[in-house]
C-alpha positions, 0 to 999 in steps of 0.5 A: 461507428462510435459503438464499433470503435468502443467495442474494438478499443475495449478489447485492445484492438486498434480500429481500422476501416476493415475491422469496423466493417467486419465487426458491423457484419458480425453484429448483424448476424443472428447465427455464426458465420464462416469465413467464406460467408463473410467473404461474400459480403465483401466483394473486393476484399482479400481473404487473407485480410478477413482471416487475419481480422477474424484471428485478431478478434478471436485472440482478443476474445471479441469473437469465438470460433465454432467447429460444428462438424461441417468442415468450415469454422464458424465465428460469432460475437462473444458477450461483453464479459466473456473471456472464453474460459471454460466457464464462459462457454455455451452450447451451439446448435447446428440445424440439419435442414438450413445448415446454420449454426446458432449460439445458445448463449443461455445454455452453459456447457456442463461441468466436466470432472476430469481425472487427476492431472488432466486440464481443460484447454477448450470445450466444444459442444454442438447439438444437432437437430432442426431449428425453430425456423425450419420446424414451422 
């Protein structure tokens, strides 16, 4: 729990039992997870509490959200140095077979030159195809 508490406090998030549990689950994930998937891992938890926990984590840049086009926002841990600025963002991959969304952290979103007086607030790039697990 010390590592979990350290991760939370490093992002100015007060450690609570629920926050620690949610962070532990997110840390175990190899792919992004939706609120409903997370809810299934907590049989006796309130959906509102989970949602608020995710929103707090996102506001404090501990996690980022991904709109992969499925209608359910997915969540994944940020790198320790991430501030969720456009230059920190990376490509995501949605597998058409298994329906999982993966962070491709080593592939940055390409730089986009916007017209004068346009400013970037957020960038979301999702590549769709078949993941390595489903290609076997």
